[in-house]
KOLGU-4560 file (N, C-alpha, C; in nm, 3 decimals, padded with zeros to 5 digits):
<recs>
<n_xx: 09.735 n_yy: -19.181 n_zz: 09.143 ca_xx: 09.693 ca_yy: -19.267 ca_zz: 09.023 c_xx: 09.812 c_yy: -19.309 c_zz: 08.927 mol: A seq: 1 type: MET>
<n_xx: 09.918 n_yy: -19.213 n_zz: 08.934 ca_xx: 10.021 ca_yy: -19.271 ca_zz: 08.852 c_xx: 10.106 c_yy: -19.378 c_zz: 08.917 mol: A seq: 2 type: ASP>
<n_xx: 10.125 n_yy: -19.360 n_zz: 09.063 ca_xx: 10.179 ca_yy: -19.463 ca_zz: 09.128 c_xx: 10.114 c_yy: -19.599 c_zz: 09.117 mol: A seq: 3 type: GLY>
<n_xx: 09.992 n_yy: -19.606 n_zz: 09.116 ca_xx: 09.922 ca_yy: -19.747 ca_zz: 09.088 c_xx: 09.951 c_yy: -19.793 c_zz: 08.935 mol: A seq: 4 type: MET>
<n_xx: 09.952 n_yy: -19.712 n_zz: 08.834 ca_xx: 09.974 ca_yy: -19.730 ca_zz: 08.711 c_xx: 10.123 c_yy: -19.797 c_zz: 08.684 mol: A seq: 5 type: LEU>
<n_xx: 10.215 n_yy: -19.729 n_zz: 08.774 ca_xx: 10.365 ca_yy: -19.763 ca_zz: 08.767 c_xx: 10.380 c_yy: -19.901 c_zz: 08.827 mol: A seq: 6 type: GLU>
<n_xx: 10.295 n_yy: -19.929 n_zz: 08.954 ca_xx: 10.303 ca_yy: -20.053 ca_zz: 09.015 c_xx: 10.243 c_yy: -20.179 c_zz: 08.918 mol: A seq: 7 type: LEU>
<n_xx: 10.130 n_yy: -20.140 n_zz: 08.855 ca_xx: 10.098 ca_yy: -20.234 ca_zz: 08.764 c_xx: 10.184 c_yy: -20.275 c_zz: 08.656 mol: A seq: 8 type: GLN>
<n_xx: 10.253 n_yy: -20.166 n_zz: 08.599 ca_xx: 10.347 ca_yy: -20.190 ca_zz: 08.481 c_xx: 10.472 c_yy: -20.264 c_zz: 08.536 mol: A seq: 9 type: LEU>
<n_xx: 10.506 n_yy: -20.245 n_zz: 08.655 ca_xx: 10.607 ca_yy: -20.318 ca_zz: 08.718 c_xx: 10.577 c_yy: -20.461 c_zz: 08.734 mol: A seq: 10 type: ALA>
<n_xx: 10.471 n_yy: -20.493 n_zz: 08.792 ca_xx: 10.416 ca_yy: -20.624 ca_zz: 08.821 c_xx: 10.404 c_yy: -20.698 c_zz: 08.677 mol: A seq: 11 type: ASN>
<n_xx: 10.352 n_yy: -20.637 n_zz: 08.582 ca_xx: 10.323 ca_yy: -20.704 ca_zz: 08.447 c_xx: 10.464 c_yy: -20.732 c_zz: 08.372 mol: A seq: 12 type: ALA>
<n_xx: 10.551 n_yy: -20.641 n_zz: 08.387 ca_xx: 10.689 ca_yy: -20.675 ca_zz: 08.324 c_xx: 10.768 c_yy: -20.776 c_zz: 08.404 mol: A seq: 13 type: THR>
<n_xx: 10.744 n_yy: -20.783 n_zz: 08.526 ca_xx: 10.828 ca_yy: -20.875 ca_zz: 08.620 c_xx: 10.762 c_yy: -21.016 c_zz: 08.591 mol: A seq: 14 type: GLY>
<n_xx: 10.632 n_yy: -21.028 n_zz: 08.577 ca_xx: 10.567 ca_yy: -21.159 ca_zz: 08.533 c_xx: 10.585 c_yy: -21.197 c_zz: 08.406 mol: A seq: 15 type: ALA>
<n_xx: 10.589 n_yy: -21.116 n_zz: 08.309 ca_xx: 10.640 ca_yy: -21.142 ca_zz: 08.171 c_xx: 10.777 c_yy: -21.183 c_zz: 08.160 mol: A seq: 16 type: GLY>
<n_xx: 10.867 n_yy: -21.119 n_zz: 08.235 ca_xx: 11.009 ca_yy: -21.177 ca_zz: 08.221 c_xx: 11.029 c_yy: -21.311 c_zz: 08.285 mol: A seq: 17 type: ARG>
<n_xx: 10.945 n_yy: -21.366 n_zz: 08.380 ca_xx: 10.955 ca_yy: -21.477 ca_zz: 08.444 c_xx: 10.894 c_yy: -21.580 c_zz: 08.343 mol: A seq: 18 type: ALA>
<n_xx: 10.809 n_yy: -21.542 n_zz: 08.251 ca_xx: 10.757 ca_yy: -21.633 ca_zz: 08.159 c_xx: 10.840 c_yy: -21.625 c_zz: 08.013 mol: A seq: 19 type: GLN>
<n_xx: 10.946 n_yy: -21.546 n_zz: 08.027 ca_xx: 11.025 ca_yy: -21.530 ca_zz: 07.887 c_xx: 10.983 c_yy: -21.434 c_zz: 07.794 mol: A seq: 20 type: GLY>
<n_xx: 10.922 n_yy: -21.324 n_zz: 07.853 ca_xx: 10.895 ca_yy: -21.195 ca_zz: 07.761 c_xx: 11.027 c_yy: -21.126 c_zz: 07.753 mol: A seq: 21 type: ALA>
<n_xx: 11.038 n_yy: -21.058 n_zz: 07.644 ca_xx: 11.167 ca_yy: -20.975 ca_zz: 07.615 c_xx: 11.180 c_yy: -20.859 c_zz: 07.720 mol: A seq: 22 type: PRO>
<n_xx: 11.293 n_yy: -20.816 n_zz: 07.740 ca_xx: 11.325 ca_yy: -20.705 ca_zz: 07.817 c_xx: 11.316 c_yy: -20.575 c_zz: 07.758 mol: A seq: 23 type: ASN>
<n_xx: 11.210 n_yy: -20.489 n_zz: 07.774 ca_xx: 11.192 ca_yy: -20.364 ca_zz: 07.710 c_xx: 11.287 c_yy: -20.252 c_zz: 07.730 mol: A seq: 24 type: VAL>
<n_xx: 11.376 n_yy: -20.257 n_zz: 07.835 ca_xx: 11.457 ca_yy: -20.161 ca_zz: 07.882 c_xx: 11.596 c_yy: -20.188 c_zz: 07.815 mol: A seq: 25 type: GLY>
<n_xx: 11.621 n_yy: -20.286 n_zz: 07.718 ca_xx: 11.746 ca_yy: -20.301 ca_zz: 07.666 c_xx: 11.775 c_yy: -20.238 c_zz: 07.535 mol: A seq: 26 type: GLY>
<n_xx: 11.677 n_yy: -20.153 n_zz: 07.487 ca_xx: 11.689 ca_yy: -20.102 ca_zz: 07.342 c_xx: 11.798 c_yy: -19.971 c_zz: 07.366 mol: A seq: 27 type: ALA>
<n_xx: 11.880 n_yy: -19.966 n_zz: 07.276 ca_xx: 11.959 ca_yy: -19.843 ca_zz: 07.255 c_xx: 11.931 c_yy: -19.753 c_zz: 07.148 mol: A seq: 28 type: ARG>
<n_xx: 11.849 n_yy: -19.811 n_zz: 07.045 ca_xx: 11.821 ca_yy: -19.714 ca_zz: 06.940 c_xx: 11.684 c_yy: -19.762 c_zz: 06.873 mol: A seq: 29 type: ASN>
<n_xx: 11.638 n_yy: -19.697 n_zz: 06.771 ca_xx: 11.497 ca_yy: -19.730 ca_zz: 06.718 c_xx: 11.488 c_yy: -19.858 c_zz: 06.662 mol: A seq: 30 type: GLU>
<n_xx: 11.597 n_yy: -19.903 n_zz: 06.597 ca_xx: 11.605 ca_yy: -20.048 ca_zz: 06.545 c_xx: 11.580 c_yy: -20.152 c_zz: 06.650 mol: A seq: 31 type: THR>
<n_xx: 11.670 n_yy: -20.131 n_zz: 06.750 ca_xx: 11.669 ca_yy: -20.235 ca_zz: 06.861 c_xx: 11.530 c_yy: -20.222 c_zz: 06.942 mol: A seq: 32 type: GLU>
<n_xx: 11.460 n_yy: -20.096 n_zz: 06.953 ca_xx: 11.335 ca_yy: -20.085 ca_zz: 07.009 c_xx: 11.238 c_yy: -20.159 c_zz: 06.928 mol: A seq: 33 type: ALA>
<n_xx: 11.244 n_yy: -20.150 n_zz: 06.787 ca_xx: 11.149 ca_yy: -20.214 ca_zz: 06.711 c_xx: 11.158 c_yy: -20.358 c_zz: 06.713 mol: A seq: 34 type: ARG>
<n_xx: 11.269 n_yy: -20.418 n_zz: 06.730 ca_xx: 11.301 ca_yy: -20.569 ca_zz: 06.742 c_xx: 11.251 c_yy: -20.605 c_zz: 06.874 mol: A seq: 35 type: ALA>
<n_xx: 11.271 n_yy: -20.536 n_zz: 06.975 ca_xx: 11.223 ca_yy: -20.579 ca_zz: 07.105 c_xx: 11.056 c_yy: -20.571 c_zz: 07.110 mol: A seq: 36 type: ILE>
<n_xx: 10.998 n_yy: -20.471 n_zz: 07.053 ca_xx: 10.853 ca_yy: -20.456 ca_zz: 07.036 c_xx: 10.802 c_yy: -20.566 c_zz: 06.962 mol: A seq: 37 type: ALA>
<n_xx: 10.875 n_yy: -20.613 n_zz: 06.857 ca_xx: 10.808 ca_yy: -20.740 ca_zz: 06.761 c_xx: 10.837 c_yy: -20.862 c_zz: 06.863 mol: A seq: 38 type: GLU>
<n_xx: 10.946 n_yy: -20.875 n_zz: 06.923 ca_xx: 10.945 ca_yy: -20.979 ca_zz: 07.013 c_xx: 10.832 c_yy: -20.991 c_zz: 07.128 mol: A seq: 39 type: ASP>
<n_xx: 10.814 n_yy: -20.875 n_zz: 07.181 ca_xx: 10.708 ca_yy: -20.871 ca_zz: 07.277 c_xx: 10.564 c_yy: -20.912 c_zz: 07.223 mol: A seq: 40 type: PHE>
<n_xx: 10.546 n_yy: -20.846 n_zz: 07.102 ca_xx: 10.412 ca_yy: -20.883 ca_zz: 07.038 c_xx: 10.414 c_yy: -21.035 c_zz: 06.994 mol: A seq: 41 type: GLU>
<n_xx: 10.526 n_yy: -21.079 n_zz: 06.958 ca_xx: 10.530 ca_yy: -21.220 ca_zz: 06.933 c_xx: 10.505 c_yy: -21.318 c_zz: 07.045 mol: A seq: 42 type: SER>
<n_xx: 10.563 n_yy: -21.257 n_zz: 07.161 ca_xx: 10.541 ca_yy: -21.340 ca_zz: 07.295 c_xx: 10.386 c_yy: -21.338 c_zz: 07.326 mol: A seq: 43 type: PHE>
<n_xx: 10.336 n_yy: -21.209 n_zz: 07.311 ca_xx: 10.186 ca_yy: -21.205 ca_zz: 07.348 c_xx: 10.098 c_yy: -21.288 c_zz: 07.248 mol: A seq: 44 type: PHE>
<n_xx: 10.135 n_yy: -21.279 n_zz: 07.124 ca_xx: 10.048 ca_yy: -21.354 ca_zz: 07.022 c_xx: 10.065 c_yy: -21.497 c_zz: 07.063 mol: A seq: 45 type: LEU>
<n_xx: 10.184 n_yy: -21.558 n_zz: 07.102 ca_xx: 10.207 ca_yy: -21.698 ca_zz: 07.138 c_xx: 10.121 c_yy: -21.742 c_zz: 07.244 mol: A seq: 46 type: SER>
<n_xx: 10.099 n_yy: -21.647 n_zz: 07.348 ca_xx: 10.036 ca_yy: -21.679 ca_zz: 07.471 c_xx: 09.871 c_yy: -21.691 c_zz: 07.427 mol: A seq: 47 type: GLN>
<n_xx: 09.828 n_yy: -21.602 n_zz: 07.328 ca_xx: 09.700 ca_yy: -21.605 ca_zz: 07.286 c_xx: 09.681 c_yy: -21.740 c_zz: 07.202 mol: A seq: 48 type: MET>
<n_xx: 09.767 n_yy: -21.769 n_zz: 07.116 ca_xx: 09.761 ca_yy: -21.891 ca_zz: 07.032 c_xx: 09.761 c_yy: -22.016 c_zz: 07.119 mol: A seq: 49 type: ILE>
<n_xx: 09.839 n_yy: -22.019 n_zz: 07.221 ca_xx: 09.838 ca_yy: -22.130 ca_zz: 07.302 c_xx: 09.690 c_yy: -22.161 c_zz: 07.369 mol: A seq: 50 type: GLU>
<n_xx: 09.640 n_yy: -22.050 n_zz: 07.418 ca_xx: 09.517 ca_yy: -22.062 ca_zz: 07.484 c_xx: 09.409 c_yy: -22.101 c_zz: 07.385 mol: A seq: 51 type: GLN>
<n_xx: 09.423 n_yy: -22.048 n_zz: 07.263 ca_xx: 09.324 ca_yy: -22.080 ca_zz: 07.154 c_xx: 09.318 c_yy: -22.221 c_zz: 07.106 mol: A seq: 52 type: MET>
<n_xx: 09.446 n_yy: -22.284 n_zz: 07.119 ca_xx: 09.454 ca_yy: -22.421 ca_zz: 07.092 c_xx: 09.442 c_yy: -22.524 c_zz: 07.213 mol: A seq: 53 type: PHE>
<n_xx: 09.438 n_yy: -22.461 n_zz: 07.325 ca_xx: 09.433 ca_yy: -22.543 ca_zz: 07.457 c_xx: 09.314 c_yy: -22.642 c_zz: 07.453 mol: A seq: 54 type: ALA>
<n_xx: 09.200 n_yy: -22.598 n_zz: 07.411 ca_xx: 09.077 ca_yy: -22.680 ca_zz: 07.409 c_xx: 09.066 c_yy: -22.768 c_zz: 07.297 mol: A seq: 55 type: GLN>
<n_xx: 09.145 n_yy: -22.774 n_zz: 07.194 ca_xx: 09.141 ca_yy: -22.865 ca_zz: 07.077 c_xx: 09.188 c_yy: -22.997 c_zz: 07.112 mol: A seq: 56 type: THR>
<n_xx: 09.130 n_yy: -23.098 n_zz: 07.099 ca_xx: 09.173 ca_yy: -23.239 ca_zz: 07.114 c_xx: 09.251 c_yy: -23.298 c_zz: 07.023 mol: A seq: 57 type: GLY>
<n_xx: 09.282 n_yy: -23.427 n_zz: 07.052 ca_xx: 09.368 ca_yy: -23.508 ca_zz: 06.952 c_xx: 09.283 c_yy: -23.598 c_zz: 06.899 mol: A seq: 58 type: GLU>
<n_xx: 09.155 n_yy: -23.588 n_zz: 06.859 ca_xx: 09.063 ca_yy: -23.678 ca_zz: 06.808 c_xx: 09.082 c_yy: -23.690 c_zz: 06.660 mol: A seq: 59 type: GLU>
<n_xx: 09.158 n_yy: -23.603 n_zz: 06.596 ca_xx: 09.178 ca_yy: -23.615 ca_zz: 06.450 c_xx: 09.256 c_yy: -23.740 c_zz: 06.417 mol: A seq: 60 type: ASN>
<n_xx: 09.243 n_yy: -23.798 n_zz: 06.293 ca_xx: 09.302 ca_yy: -23.927 ca_zz: 06.267 c_xx: 09.458 c_yy: -23.922 c_zz: 06.237 mol: A seq: 61 type: PRO>
<n_xx: 09.510 n_yy: -23.802 n_zz: 06.200 ca_xx: 09.642 ca_yy: -23.778 ca_zz: 06.177 c_xx: 09.726 c_yy: -23.727 c_zz: 06.293 mol: A seq: 62 type: PHE>
<n_xx: 09.671 n_yy: -23.692 n_zz: 06.402 ca_xx: 09.754 ca_yy: -23.605 ca_zz: 06.491 c_xx: 09.762 c_yy: -23.681 c_zz: 06.625 mol: A seq: 63 type: GLY>
<n_xx: 09.825 n_yy: -23.606 n_zz: 06.721 ca_xx: 09.817 ca_yy: -23.665 ca_zz: 06.843 c_xx: 09.959 c_yy: -23.721 c_zz: 06.881 mol: A seq: 64 type: GLY>
<n_xx: 09.969 n_yy: -23.786 n_zz: 06.991 ca_xx: 10.087 ca_yy: -23.851 ca_zz: 07.009 c_xx: 10.183 c_yy: -23.764 c_zz: 07.105 mol: A seq: 65 type: GLY>
<n_xx: 10.300 n_yy: -23.822 n_zz: 07.152 ca_xx: 10.399 ca_yy: -23.762 ca_zz: 07.239 c_xx: 10.474 c_yy: -23.650 c_zz: 07.148 mol: A seq: 66 type: SER>
<n_xx: 10.500 n_yy: -23.675 n_zz: 07.022 ca_xx: 10.572 ca_yy: -23.594 ca_zz: 06.931 c_xx: 10.487 c_yy: -23.448 c_zz: 06.907 mol: A seq: 67 type: GLY>
<n_xx: 10.367 n_yy: -23.465 n_zz: 06.889 ca_xx: 10.281 ca_yy: -23.354 ca_zz: 06.872 c_xx: 10.290 c_yy: -23.256 c_zz: 07.013 mol: A seq: 68 type: GLU>
<n_xx: 10.268 n_yy: -23.331 n_zz: 07.114 ca_xx: 10.274 ca_yy: -23.274 ca_zz: 07.245 c_xx: 10.396 c_yy: -23.183 c_zz: 07.271 mol: A seq: 69 type: ARG>
<n_xx: 10.521 n_yy: -23.258 n_zz: 07.223 ca_xx: 10.650 ca_yy: -23.204 ca_zz: 07.239 c_xx: 10.672 c_yy: -23.077 c_zz: 07.172 mol: A seq: 70 type: ALA>
<n_xx: 10.621 n_yy: -23.066 n_zz: 07.042 ca_xx: 10.651 ca_yy: -22.953 ca_zz: 06.954 c_xx: 10.551 c_yy: -22.854 c_zz: 06.933 mol: A seq: 71 type: PHE>
<n_xx: 10.426 n_yy: -22.878 n_zz: 07.003 ca_xx: 10.315 ca_yy: -22.783 ca_zz: 06.983 c_xx: 10.355 c_yy: -22.647 c_zz: 07.016 mol: A seq: 72 type: THR>
<n_xx: 10.413 n_yy: -22.630 n_zz: 07.136 ca_xx: 10.462 ca_yy: -22.508 ca_zz: 07.190 c_xx: 10.550 c_yy: -22.421 c_zz: 07.095 mol: A seq: 73 type: GLY>
<n_xx: 10.643 n_yy: -22.491 n_zz: 07.026 ca_xx: 10.721 ca_yy: -22.441 ca_zz: 06.942 c_xx: 10.656 c_yy: -22.402 c_zz: 06.814 mol: A seq: 74 type: LEU>
<n_xx: 10.550 n_yy: -22.477 n_zz: 06.761 ca_xx: 10.468 ca_yy: -22.436 ca_zz: 06.651 c_xx: 10.391 c_yy: -22.320 c_zz: 06.683 mol: A seq: 75 type: LEU>
<n_xx: 10.339 n_yy: -22.299 n_zz: 06.806 ca_xx: 10.273 ca_yy: -22.176 ca_zz: 06.845 c_xx: 10.364 c_yy: -22.050 c_zz: 06.837 mol: A seq: 76 type: HIS>
<n_xx: 10.473 n_yy: -22.069 n_zz: 06.902 ca_xx: 10.582 ca_yy: -21.965 ca_zz: 06.891 c_xx: 10.606 c_yy: -21.913 c_zz: 06.748 mol: A seq: 77 type: GLU>
<n_xx: 10.620 n_yy: -22.016 n_zz: 06.653 ca_xx: 10.657 ca_yy: -21.991 ca_zz: 06.517 c_xx: 10.540 c_yy: -21.908 c_zz: 06.455 mol: A seq: 78 type: GLU>
<n_xx: 10.429 n_yy: -21.968 n_zz: 06.475 ca_xx: 10.302 ca_yy: -21.903 ca_zz: 06.431 c_xx: 10.298 c_yy: -21.748 c_zz: 06.461 mol: A seq: 79 type: TYR>
<n_xx: 10.326 n_yy: -21.714 n_zz: 06.593 ca_xx: 10.328 ca_yy: -21.592 ca_zz: 06.661 c_xx: 10.427 c_yy: -21.502 c_zz: 06.590 mol: A seq: 80 type: ALA>
<n_xx: 10.550 n_yy: -21.560 n_zz: 06.585 ca_xx: 10.660 ca_yy: -21.476 ca_zz: 06.512 c_xx: 10.629 c_yy: -21.424 c_zz: 06.378 mol: A seq: 81 type: LYS>
<n_xx: 10.577 n_yy: -21.527 n_zz: 06.295 ca_xx: 10.527 ca_yy: -21.477 ca_zz: 06.156 c_xx: 10.414 c_yy: -21.384 c_zz: 06.149 mol: A seq: 82 type: VAL>
<n_xx: 10.330 n_yy: -21.396 n_zz: 06.245 ca_xx: 10.223 ca_yy: -21.305 ca_zz: 06.262 c_xx: 10.267 c_yy: -21.166 c_zz: 06.306 mol: A seq: 83 type: MET>
<n_xx: 10.368 n_yy: -21.154 n_zz: 06.401 ca_xx: 10.406 ca_yy: -21.022 ca_zz: 06.439 c_xx: 10.491 c_yy: -20.968 c_zz: 06.324 mol: A seq: 84 type: ALA>
<n_xx: 10.573 n_yy: -21.031 n_zz: 06.250 ca_xx: 10.652 ca_yy: -20.980 ca_zz: 06.154 c_xx: 10.563 c_yy: -20.926 c_zz: 06.034 mol: A seq: 85 type: GLN>
<n_xx: 10.448 n_yy: -20.991 n_zz: 06.035 ca_xx: 10.362 ca_yy: -20.952 ca_zz: 05.918 c_xx: 10.269 c_yy: -20.825 c_zz: 05.961 mol: A seq: 86 type: ALA>
<n_xx: 10.278 n_yy: -20.783 n_zz: 06.075 ca_xx: 10.192 ca_yy: -20.675 ca_zz: 06.123 c_xx: 10.121 c_yy: -20.707 c_zz: 06.243 mol: A seq: 87 type: GLY>
<n_xx: 10.104 n_yy: -20.824 n_zz: 06.268 ca_xx: 10.039 ca_yy: -20.879 ca_zz: 06.381 c_xx: 09.903 c_yy: -20.801 c_zz: 06.426 mol: A seq: 88 type: GLY>
<n_xx: 09.907 n_yy: -20.754 n_zz: 06.565 ca_xx: 09.783 ca_yy: -20.682 ca_zz: 06.599 c_xx: 09.812 c_yy: -20.534 c_zz: 06.601 mol: A seq: 89 type: LEU>
<n_xx: 09.930 n_yy: -20.488 n_zz: 06.546 ca_xx: 09.982 ca_yy: -20.367 ca_zz: 06.547 c_xx: 10.039 c_yy: -20.304 c_zz: 06.678 mol: A seq: 90 type: GLY>
<n_xx: 10.060 n_yy: -20.408 n_zz: 06.762 ca_xx: 10.120 ca_yy: -20.362 ca_zz: 06.906 c_xx: 10.265 c_yy: -20.315 c_zz: 06.886 mol: A seq: 91 type: LEU>
<n_xx: 10.339 n_yy: -20.385 n_zz: 06.793 ca_xx: 10.483 ca_yy: -20.354 ca_zz: 06.783 c_xx: 10.498 c_yy: -20.204 c_zz: 06.751 mol: A seq: 92 type: ALA>
<n_xx: 10.418 n_yy: -20.142 n_zz: 06.667 ca_xx: 10.418 ca_yy: -20.004 ca_zz: 06.631 c_xx: 10.407 c_yy: -19.925 c_zz: 06.757 mol: A seq: 93 type: ASP>
<n_xx: 10.310 n_yy: -19.946 n_zz: 06.812 ca_xx: 10.282 ca_yy: -19.873 ca_zz: 06.944 c_xx: 10.378 c_yy: -19.886 c_zz: 07.047 mol: A seq: 94 type: ARG>
<n_xx: 10.430 n_yy: -20.006 n_zz: 07.073 ca_xx: 10.530 ca_yy: -20.036 ca_zz: 07.181 c_xx: 10.653 c_yy: -19.972 c_zz: 07.142 mol: A seq: 95 type: LEU>
<n_xx: 10.704 n_yy: -19.973 n_zz: 07.012 ca_xx: 10.826 ca_yy: -19.898 ca_zz: 06.969 c_xx: 10.820 c_yy: -19.760 c_zz: 07.014 mol: A seq: 96 type: THR>
<n_xx: 10.731 n_yy: -19.698 n_zz: 06.985 ca_xx: 10.712 ca_yy: -19.553 ca_zz: 07.015 c_xx: 10.711 c_yy: -19.526 c_zz: 07.177 mol: A seq: 97 type: SER>
<n_xx: 10.638 n_yy: -19.625 n_zz: 07.249 ca_xx: 10.640 ca_yy: -19.612 ca_zz: 07.385 c_xx: 10.781 c_yy: -19.648 c_zz: 07.454 mol: A seq: 98 type: GLU>
<n_xx: 10.863 n_yy: -19.747 n_zz: 07.395 ca_xx: 10.988 ca_yy: -19.780 ca_zz: 07.445 c_xx: 11.059 c_yy: -19.660 c_zz: 07.431 mol: A seq: 99 type: ILE>
<n_xx: 11.073 n_yy: -19.593 n_zz: 07.305 ca_xx: 11.157 ca_yy: -19.481 ca_zz: 07.287 c_xx: 11.118 c_yy: -19.345 c_zz: 07.380 mol: A seq: 100 type: LEU>
<n_xx: 10.987 n_yy: -19.346 n_zz: 07.413 ca_xx: 10.927 ca_yy: -19.238 ca_zz: 07.501 c_xx: 10.990 c_yy: -19.250 c_zz: 07.626 mol: A seq: 101 type: ARG>
<n_xx: 10.980 n_yy: -19.371 n_zz: 07.687 ca_xx: 11.021 ca_yy: -19.400 ca_zz: 07.814 c_xx: 11.194 c_yy: -19.398 c_zz: 07.825 mol: A seq: 102 type: TYR>
<n_xx: 11.255 n_yy: -19.430 n_zz: 07.712 ca_xx: 11.389 ca_yy: -19.394 ca_zz: 07.729 c_xx: 11.430 c_yy: -19.260 c_zz: 07.737 mol: A seq: 103 type: GLN>
<n_xx: 11.361 n_yy: -19.176 n_zz: 07.661 ca_xx: 11.380 ca_yy: -19.034 ca_zz: 07.671 c_xx: 11.362 c_yy: -18.976 c_zz: 07.809 mol: A seq: 104 type: GLU>
<n_xx: 11.253 n_yy: -19.020 n_zz: 07.876 ca_xx: 11.215 ca_yy: -18.965 ca_zz: 08.004 c_xx: 11.303 c_yy: -19.034 c_zz: 08.114 mol: A seq: 105 type: THR>
<n_xx: 11.375 n_yy: -19.150 n_zz: 08.089 ca_xx: 11.457 ca_yy: -19.209 ca_zz: 08.180 c_xx: 11.358 c_yy: -19.308 c_zz: 08.272 mol: A seq: 106 type: GLY>
<n_xx: 11.238 n_yy: -19.350 n_zz: 08.235 ca_xx: 11.151 ca_yy: -19.417 ca_zz: 08.335 c_xx: 11.194 c_yy: -19.562 c_zz: 08.326 mol: A seq: 107 type: GLU>
<n_xx: 11.261 n_yy: -19.637 n_zz: 08.235 ca_xx: 11.285 ca_yy: -19.755 ca_zz: 08.218 c_xx: 11.430 c_yy: -19.789 c_zz: 08.300 mol: A seq: 108 type: ILE>
</recs>
């Protein structure tokens, strides 16, 4: 069963890196682990926000156009960064401890 979990984790991190997710294996201390965890939570939240706004239309009188389409992704990323820095979903706290635990065991 542990082999399956490790395979799923490897697949998820590989797919995440392909989409721009932070590398969780690059932390050398707790401060860097926290920063990576916040980046990961921010990435996760931006993906959620993108899906949340995917079904909203441009029917409002002051929106739409090519400018909005060009910068909507950046706006979602900034929303996610602010949310993650403000505590977000609490993933960063848990991820920080997991990154540090994996480093101690040498699994990353």
